C-alpha positions as CSV (number, residue, x, y, z in Angstrom):
1,M,-29.7,188.5,-33.3
2,S,-29.1,185.5,-35.6
3,I,-29.9,182.0,-34.6
4,R,-27.2,179.5,-35.6
5,A,-28.7,176.5,-37.4
6,H,-28.3,173.2,-35.6
7,R,-26.8,170.3,-37.5
8,G,-26.2,166.6,-36.8
9,F,-22.9,164.7,-36.8
10,S,-21.2,164.1,-40.1
11,L,-20.5,160.5,-41.3
12,V,-16.7,161.1,-40.7
13,E,-17.4,162.2,-37.1
14,L,-19.5,159.2,-36.4
15,L,-16.9,156.8,-37.8
16,V,-14.2,158.4,-35.6
17,V,-16.4,158.0,-32.6
18,I,-17.1,154.3,-33.4
19,V,-13.4,153.7,-33.9
20,I,-12.5,155.2,-30.6
21,M,-15.2,153.2,-28.8
22,T,-14.0,150.0,-30.4
23,I,-10.4,150.7,-29.3
24,L,-11.6,151.4,-25.7
25,M,-13.7,148.3,-25.6
26,T,-10.9,146.1,-26.8
27,M,-8.5,147.5,-24.3
28,G,-11.1,147.0,-21.5
29,A,-11.7,143.4,-22.6
30,M,-7.9,142.6,-22.6
31,G,-7.6,144.2,-19.1
32,I,-10.5,142.1,-17.7
33,R,-9.0,138.9,-19.3
34,N,-5.6,139.6,-17.8
35,L,-7.1,140.4,-14.4
36,T,-9.1,137.2,-14.4
37,G,-6.1,135.1,-15.4
38,G,-4.0,136.6,-12.6
39,K,-6.8,136.0,-10.1
40,G,-7.0,132.4,-11.2
41,T,-3.3,131.6,-10.7
42,S,-3.3,133.5,-7.4
43,T,-6.2,131.5,-6.0
44,A,-4.9,128.2,-7.4
45,L,-1.4,128.9,-5.8
46,A,-2.9,129.4,-2.3
47,N,-5.1,126.2,-2.7
48,T,-2.2,124.1,-3.9
49,E,0.1,125.2,-1.1
50,A,-2.7,124.0,1.2
51,V,-2.7,120.7,-0.5
52,F,1.1,120.3,0.0
53,A,0.7,121.2,3.7
54,E,-2.1,118.6,4.0
55,A,0.2,115.9,2.4
56,R,3.0,116.8,4.8
57,S,0.7,116.7,7.8
58,T,-0.7,113.4,6.6
59,A,2.8,111.8,6.3
60,M,3.7,112.9,9.8
61,G,0.3,111.8,11.3
62,R,0.4,108.4,9.7
63,G,4.1,107.8,10.1
64,A,4.3,106.8,6.5
65,P,5.2,108.6,3.2
66,A,2.6,110.7,1.4
67,R,2.6,112.1,-2.1
68,V,1.1,115.0,-3.9
69,L,0.1,113.8,-7.4
70,I,-0.6,115.9,-10.5
71,D,-2.7,114.0,-13.0
72,A,-0.8,113.2,-16.2
73,R,-2.6,110.1,-17.3
74,D,-4.7,111.0,-20.4
75,I,-3.8,114.0,-22.6
76,N,-7.4,113.9,-24.0
77,D,-8.9,114.3,-20.5
78,Q,-9.4,118.1,-20.5
79,S,-10.9,118.1,-17.0
80,N,-8.0,116.4,-15.2
81,Y,-4.8,116.4,-17.4
82,L,-2.2,118.7,-15.6
83,R,-5.1,120.2,-13.6
84,R,-6.2,117.7,-11.0
85,I,-4.1,117.4,-7.8
86,V,-4.6,114.7,-5.3
87,I,-2.9,113.2,-2.2
88,A,-1.8,109.6,-2.0
89,A,-0.5,107.8,1.1
90,Q,1.3,104.6,1.6
91,D,-1.0,102.0,3.0
92,I,-0.6,100.8,6.6
93,D,-0.9,97.2,7.6
94,P,-3.5,97.2,10.4
95,A,-2.0,94.1,12.0
96,T,1.6,95.3,12.3
97,G,1.1,99.1,11.9
98,L,3.9,99.1,9.3
99,P,3.7,100.6,5.8
100,R,2.8,98.3,2.9
101,N,4.1,98.5,-0.6
102,S,0.9,99.9,-1.9
103,W,-0.6,103.4,-2.2
104,S,-4.1,104.8,-2.0
105,L,-5.7,108.2,-2.7
106,I,-6.9,109.8,0.6
107,S,-8.4,113.0,-0.8
108,R,-11.0,114.0,-3.3
109,G,-8.4,116.3,-4.8
110,Y,-8.3,119.8,-6.1
111,T,-8.8,120.9,-9.7
112,L,-7.1,124.0,-11.0
113,P,-9.4,126.7,-12.3
114,D,-10.3,126.7,-16.0
115,G,-7.5,127.9,-18.2
116,V,-4.9,127.3,-15.4
117,F,-2.5,124.3,-15.8
118,Y,0.5,122.8,-14.0
119,S,3.7,123.5,-16.0
120,R,6.0,120.6,-16.5
121,D,8.5,122.7,-18.3
122,L,8.9,125.3,-15.5
123,S,8.5,123.0,-12.6
124,R,12.0,121.6,-11.7
125,N,13.4,118.6,-9.8
126,S,16.5,119.7,-7.9
127,G,17.3,116.0,-7.3
128,M,17.7,115.5,-11.1
129,G,20.0,118.4,-11.7
130,G,17.2,120.8,-12.1
131,A,15.5,118.9,-14.9
132,S,11.8,119.3,-15.7
133,M,9.4,117.3,-13.6
134,Q,8.6,114.0,-15.4
135,P,5.5,111.7,-14.9
136,Q,6.0,108.4,-13.2
137,A,3.8,105.3,-13.0
138,M,1.8,105.1,-9.9
139,A,0.0,101.8,-9.0
140,L,-2.9,102.8,-6.7
141,T,-5.3,100.5,-4.8
142,K,-8.2,101.6,-7.0
143,A,-7.4,100.4,-10.5
144,T,-9.2,103.4,-12.2
145,D,-6.8,105.8,-10.4
146,T,-3.6,104.0,-11.5
147,G,-1.5,105.7,-14.2
148,S,1.1,108.5,-14.7
149,Y,1.4,111.3,-12.3
150,I,3.9,114.1,-11.5
151,V,5.0,113.2,-8.0
152,Y,6.1,115.2,-4.9
153,E,6.8,113.1,-1.8
154,F,7.1,113.7,1.9
155,N,8.6,111.1,4.2
156,S,7.2,110.0,7.6
157,Q,9.0,112.9,9.3
158,G,7.3,115.4,6.9
159,L,10.5,116.1,5.0
160,C,10.5,116.6,1.2
161,T,12.4,113.9,-0.5
162,T,13.4,116.3,-3.4
163,P,14.3,119.5,-1.4
164,G,14.3,122.5,-3.7
165,A,11.9,121.1,-6.2
166,T,9.5,123.7,-7.6
167,F,5.8,123.7,-8.4
168,V,4.7,126.2,-11.1
169,I,1.3,126.8,-12.6
170,G,0.2,129.3,-15.4
171,S,-2.5,130.4,-17.7
172,G,-3.0,129.1,-21.2
173,A,-5.2,127.4,-23.7
174,R,-5.7,123.7,-24.3
175,P,-6.7,122.6,-27.8
176,K,-8.5,119.3,-27.8
177,G,-6.2,116.3,-28.0
178,S,-3.0,118.2,-27.3
179,A,-1.0,119.5,-24.3
180,P,-1.8,123.0,-22.9
181,I,-0.2,125.9,-24.8
182,V,0.9,129.2,-23.4
183,N,-1.1,132.2,-24.7
184,G,1.0,135.2,-25.8
185,A,-0.9,137.4,-23.4
186,A,-0.2,134.9,-20.5
187,K,3.6,134.8,-20.8
188,R,3.9,136.5,-17.4
189,D,0.8,135.0,-15.9
190,F,2.6,132.3,-13.9
191,A,3.0,131.6,-10.2
192,G,4.6,128.9,-8.1
193,F,6.6,127.9,-5.0
194,A,9.6,125.9,-4.0
195,I,9.4,123.0,-1.5
196,W,12.3,122.9,0.9
197,G,13.9,120.0,2.7
198,N,11.8,120.7,5.9
199,G,8.6,120.3,3.8
200,E,7.7,124.0,4.0
201,T,6.9,125.9,0.8
202,S,8.0,129.4,-0.3
203,A,6.1,131.2,-3.0
204,F,7.9,133.0,-5.9
205,R,7.6,136.8,-5.6
206,N,8.9,137.7,-9.0
207,P,8.4,136.0,-12.5
208,A,12.1,136.1,-13.0
209,Q,12.5,133.5,-10.2
210,I,10.3,131.0,-12.1
211,G,12.4,130.5,-15.3
212,D,12.7,131.6,-18.9
213,L,9.1,132.5,-19.6
214,N,9.9,134.2,-22.9
215,S,11.0,130.9,-24.5
216,L,8.1,129.0,-23.1
217,K,5.7,127.7,-25.7
218,N,3.8,125.0,-24.0
219,F,3.3,123.5,-20.5
């Protein structure tokens, strides 16, 4: 009875195994990255809907307009630019109980997760013929808060002043000193909702409802 000699793996076999392992690890890393990005936008969507609900409730409770503001002041501010969301309310004169012509921040705000940004290109203003949302100057009581913001407003009855306007966020990268840019792998990693006339929000259930993602290059 002969005994077959045992031999090790050849160099070619080892190389094949290494190549297969590299491919599997790359695919796994891509899957984890996509899963993380999707989780980031999903969590941010729920939190921002809560911010809008708070602004609406504030407007009705105070009997004066309230606004959701998306920070668009300093493109070099990587922590806040198109990421920080706050609520501002029109000030009330304590003597008369009537609204003043000034606004103040009333919340500490919410900052979108790393790698998630507000999309000016995909967020639309139905009151402007469906044009992209544009920043506007906001003079706030605290001078350091004054600057340009994307604005969504609720009146004293809690009604949205731009019914049908949309709020869209997505995953991307932000090179220093420039606006956020959409990653190729994140073309479909967007989420958002519409704000109706009664102040309620309705989340998008399909990426096709958001806009032309294929032609999107930046936020």
